NUPA-794805 format. One record per residue (C-alpha): x, y, z; residue number from 0. Coordinates in steps of 0.1 Angstrom, whole numbers. Each point is the difference from the previous one (the first is absolute). Last residue first. Example, Ala and Ser with C-alpha at 12.3 -4.5 7.8 and 13.67 -1.06 7.14 Angstrom:
! NUPA-794805
ATOM      u      v      w  seq
ATOM    137    -11     71    1
ATOM    -14    -34      7    0
//
This chain:
! NUPA-794805
ATOM      u      v      w  seq
ATOM    626    551    -76  229
ATOM      8     36     -6  228
ATOM    -26     24    -14  227
ATOM     -6     15     34  226
ATOM     36     11      0  225
ATOM    -11     26    -26  224
ATOM     -5     26     27  223
ATOM     16     28    -21  222
ATOM     28      6     25  221
ATOM      5    -37      8  220
ATOM      3    -10    -37  219
ATOM     22     30     -8  218
ATOM     24     -8     29  217
ATOM      3    -37    -10  216
ATOM      4     10    -37  215
ATOM     30     22      7  214
ATOM     27    -18    -19  213
ATOM    -23    -19    -24  212
ATOM    -27     26     -7  211
ATOM     26     28     -2  210
ATOM     23    -20    -23  209
ATOM    -28    -13    -23  208
ATOM    -17     34     -3  207
ATOM     33     18     -9  206
ATOM     11    -28    -25  205
ATOM    -34     -2    -16  204
ATOM     -4     37     -4  203
ATOM     35      2    -15  202
ATOM     -5    -28    -25  201
ATOM    -35     10    -12  200
ATOM     11     23    -28  199
ATOM    -23     29     -9  198
ATOM     -7      7    -36  197
ATOM    -11     33    -16  196
ATOM     28     24     10  195
ATOM     -7     37      6  194
ATOM     27      2     27  193
ATOM    -22     20     23  192
ATOM    -36     -9     -9  191
ATOM      3    -35    -12  190
ATOM     32    -11     18  189
ATOM    -13     14     33  188
ATOM    -35    -14     -4  187
ATOM     14    -34     -8  186
ATOM     24      0     29  185
ATOM    -28      8     25  184
ATOM    -23    -26    -16  183
ATOM     28    -27      1  182
ATOM      9      9     36  181
ATOM    -37     -2     11  180
ATOM     -7    -32    -19  179
ATOM     32    -17     13  178
ATOM     -7     12     36  177
ATOM    -35    -17     -2  176
ATOM     14    -32    -14  175
ATOM     28     -3     25  174
ATOM    -22      9     30  173
ATOM    -25    -26    -10  172
ATOM     28    -25     -5  171
ATOM     10      6     36  170
ATOM    -30    -21     11  169
ATOM     17    -24     -9  168
ATOM     35      0    -15  167
ATOM     17     32    -10  166
ATOM     31    -19    -13  165
ATOM    -22    -23    -21  164
ATOM    -19     29    -14  163
ATOM     31     19     -8  162
ATOM     16    -30    -17  161
ATOM    -30     -4    -22  160
ATOM      0     37     -9  159
ATOM     37     -3     -8  158
ATOM     -8    -29    -22  157
ATOM    -25     21    -19  156
ATOM     26     28     -3  155
ATOM     26    -25    -14  154
ATOM    -26    -13    -25  153
ATOM     -1     36    -12  152
ATOM    -24     30      5  151
ATOM    -21     26    -18  150
ATOM     19     -2    -32  149
ATOM    -11    -35     -6  148
ATOM    -37     11      0  147
ATOM    -27    -27     -2  146
ATOM     25    -28      6  145
ATOM     15     19     29  144
ATOM    -34      6     16  143
ATOM     -6    -37      0  142
ATOM     34     -6     15  141
ATOM     -9     25     28  140
ATOM    -32    -18      7  139
ATOM     19    -33      0  138
ATOM     23     14     27  137
ATOM    -28     13     21  136
ATOM    -16    -35      0  135
ATOM     34    -14      9  134
ATOM      3     24     30  133
ATOM    -36     -6     11  132
ATOM      5    -38      0  131
ATOM     34      2     16  130
ATOM    -11     23     28  129
ATOM    -31    -21      8  128
ATOM     21    -32      2  127
ATOM     26     16     22  126
ATOM    -27     15     23  125
ATOM    -16    -35      2  124
ATOM     33    -16     10  123
ATOM      8     12     35  122
ATOM    -31      6     21  121
ATOM    -27    -19    -18  120
ATOM     22    -28    -12  119
ATOM     17     -4     33  118
ATOM    -32      0     19  117
ATOM    -16    -24    -24  116
ATOM     29    -24      1  115
ATOM      2      2     38  114
ATOM    -37     -8      3  113
ATOM      3    -28    -25  112
ATOM     26    -18     21  111
ATOM    -19    -32     -2  110
ATOM    -27      4    -27  109
ATOM    -28     25     -6  108
ATOM     23     26    -16  107
ATOM     13    -18    -31  106
ATOM    -26    -27     -9  105
ATOM    -26     24     12  104
ATOM      8     23    -30  103
ATOM    -32     15    -12  102
ATOM    -10     11     35  101
ATOM     33     18      4  100
ATOM    -11     25    -27   99
ATOM    -29     11     22   98
ATOM     23     10     29   97
ATOM     -3     -6     38   96
ATOM      0    -39     -2   95
ATOM    -11    -13     33   94
ATOM     17    -33      8   93
ATOM     33      8    -18   92
ATOM     20    -31      8   91
ATOM     22      1     31   90
ATOM     35    -14     -1   89
ATOM     20     32      1   88
ATOM    -26     17     23   87
ATOM      9    -23     29   86
ATOM     35     15      1   85
ATOM    -17     33     10   84
ATOM     -5    -11     36   83
ATOM     35    -14      8   82
ATOM     19     26    -21   81
ATOM     30    -14    -17   80
ATOM    -20    -12    -30   79
ATOM    -20     32     -4   78
ATOM     32     20     -3   77
ATOM     16    -25    -23   76
ATOM    -30     -1    -24   75
ATOM     -3     38      0   74
ATOM     36      3     -9   73
ATOM     -3    -25    -28   72
ATOM    -30     19    -15   71
ATOM     19     33      4   70
ATOM     30    -15    -18   69
ATOM    -22    -13    -28   68
ATOM    -16     33     -4   67
ATOM     34     16     -3   66
ATOM     13    -27    -23   65
ATOM    -30      4    -23   64
ATOM      1     38     -1   63
ATOM     38      0     -5   62
ATOM     -2    -24    -29   61
ATOM    -27     22    -16   60
ATOM     23     30      3   59
ATOM     30    -18    -13   58
ATOM    -19    -12    -30   57
ATOM    -13     35     -6   56
ATOM     36     13      3   55
ATOM     11    -24    -27   54
ATOM    -28     12    -23   53
ATOM      9     36      6   52
ATOM     35     -7    -14   51
ATOM    -14    -19    -30   50
ATOM    -24     29     -7   49
ATOM     29     25      3   48
ATOM     21    -20    -24   47
ATOM    -28      0    -26   46
ATOM    -11     37      6   45
ATOM      3      9    -37   44
ATOM     20     31      8   43
ATOM     24    -18     23   42
ATOM     31     22      3   41
ATOM    -18     32     11   40
ATOM    -21    -14     29   39
ATOM     20    -32      7   38
ATOM     30      9     21   37
ATOM     -3     30     22   36
ATOM    -38      4      0   35
ATOM     -8    -36      0   34
ATOM     26    -12     25   33
ATOM     -8     28     24   32
ATOM    -37     -7     -2   31
ATOM      3    -38      3   30
ATOM     23      4     30   29
ATOM    -25     24     17   28
ATOM    -27    -26     -9   27
ATOM     18    -28     17   26
ATOM     10     22     30   25
ATOM    -37      9      6   24
ATOM    -10    -36     -7   23
ATOM     23    -14     27   22
ATOM     -6     28     26   21
ATOM    -38     -1     -5   20
ATOM      0    -38      2   19
ATOM     21      0     32   18
ATOM    -22     26     17   17
ATOM    -23    -24     18   16
ATOM     30    -20     13   15
ATOM     10     31     20   14
ATOM    -30     -3     22   13
ATOM     17    -30     16   12
ATOM    -23    -29      9   11
ATOM     15    -23    -27   10
ATOM     36     10      8    9
ATOM     -4     -7     38    8
ATOM    -19    -32     -6    7
ATOM     26    -11    -25    6
ATOM     28      6     25    5
ATOM    -20    -18     28    4
ATOM     -5    -30    -23    3
ATOM     36      0    -12    2
ATOM     14     -1     35    1
ATOM     13     31     19    0
//
């Protein structure tokens, strides 16, 4: 089996769809184990935990970029070895199907513009949306921290960022909703059962991030959120 046939087999395999879920599910599982068995009691200020989560965030972003790059490369090879589809690699985008593409004719209305637009729309747009939403959520958490430091730490804010990156798009919707539900449930339990005033966000963030990352594909299909994909 030559490299083109092997790549075609891998690229068309449904298993490839689950690679992000497997990677981020294991990443968050590792993060949870490391946190609860190493950082939780020995890092009261959260400094070491924040640095640890920062490294995982870099790893998550790197994976997103490499995965989208692999899909782009795979699409290029598949179209190139196909007699009919190979024409699409050199075609410009004659009829631009998206408004934002109209503002960038220098990118899409050139030789190979169709392939660039197809790759961006199918492989890179979801990454961009996920990063924008994740960082927006991160800055919201940082704002809440400044208003009430007891509510959450920088480490919690970075955990929220990691969870959003891991969930991706449209999995971010699942992550955010699950976080709100878990936080509300834990808050009610701590207030009415434990009689405690403050509710930490760490556990709800971990639970929501893991479920959205490891089972996001299932949740998205179950709730019909696949229509939000590019």
